[in-house]
C-alpha positions, 0 to 999 in steps of 0.5 A: 310676656306682654300682650300685643295690642291690636294696633301694634301690627299696623305700627312701625316699631320704634328703635331705642338705644342705650350706650355708655360711650366712656368719657374722654380719658386722655390718660388712657389711649383706648379711651381718648375721644379723638381716636373714638369719635368717628366710631361712636358717631358711626355706631349711633348713625348706623343703628337707626335708633329714634332715641339714643340714651348716652352715658359718661358724656363730657361737654366736648363729646356732646358738642362733637356728637351734635355736629356729627349727627345733625339728624338728632336733637341733643338734650341734657346737661352736665351733672356738676353744675346743670350746664356744661361741667361734669358728665352728662347722660344726654338723650339724642332724639331723631328729627322725625320726633317732636320733643314735647317736654324734657329736662334733667334732675339729680338722683338725690334728696334735692333733685332740682339742683346739682346735688348728690346723696352724702354716701355717693362719691359722685352726683348722679342724674336722670335726663328725660324727654317726652316725645311723639312722632311728627305724624302722630295725632296730637291726641296720640300717645307719646313716649317718656324716656328716662336715661340714668347712670347709677352709682358704681359702688353701692347697691343700696345707693343705687336703690335710693337713686332709682327711687327718685326716678320711680316716684316721677315715673309713677306720677307720669303714669297717671297722665293720659297718653304716655308710655314709658321707657327707663334705660341706661347704665345701671351698674348692676347685673341681672340678679341684683337687688337693683333690677329686682326693685325696678321690676317691683316698681312696675317696670318690665325688663325688655330683655325678658319680655322681647317677643324674639330671643335677645341677640348679641353678646350676653354681657354689655361691659367688656372693659376694652376686651370685646370677647370677654363679654360674649358669654358673661351674663353678669356683665349685662349692666346696661338695661332697658325697662318698659311700662304702660302699654309697650310691646318689645319686639326685639332686644339686641346687644350690638357688637360694632364691627369697627377697627376702633373699639368705640367704648368699653360698653356694648350698645343695646337696642330695643325695637318697640311699639306703643299701644294706641 
């Protein structure tokens, strides 16, 4: 368990969310965006999260959420062309945080341009942001957030994709004044090599290091049948990892109380503080 910094008691926890909202699939009535848009926006709004990491977001969905959630800045691009084509993994940053820097790179051998590993069926990307509360001193520590959606088929490929993120995170860790969060849809369960390799790369899993017992369903992917994931820990494929002076106070998998099922995943929220 992480040691709590002396300043943590005086700092208000920051809530971070990861949520695979499912792409707008007009061929599937459950996944058609028109019927889910309000529910997804409501989940995000009601969560109180300061930073929200989303996955499977098409350009139209991104536009709608920007309109529905004016208190957030939406960061990110489509994976097919680095603009609007294809799914994005955007970050939503609440207006009381300053975005110091942000970007998107590809989880491939050529991260700066739209690309994929040859073994991958689809391009995969990471959208990141370096943020800091408006009222924090300029010399205060910021938070660097990395949002990913890894390959859904190949464990080895997931490891190669994460290695690109780990390299950049290692470089960022050498810069003063940055704590880091890595989160998203890993498409890998708790006992997978993907998660083991992430821990070996210096990350601590929020689910394991939370100072309070994790709450909510055991699984996060429910395939439109929310009851199915309640006790299925193997279905916990959406994860949050931390490093560099972060204390995790709470971890919860949310089961939204809505007439419309917002997505085929449950969102996950983590409350954390950053050491001064």
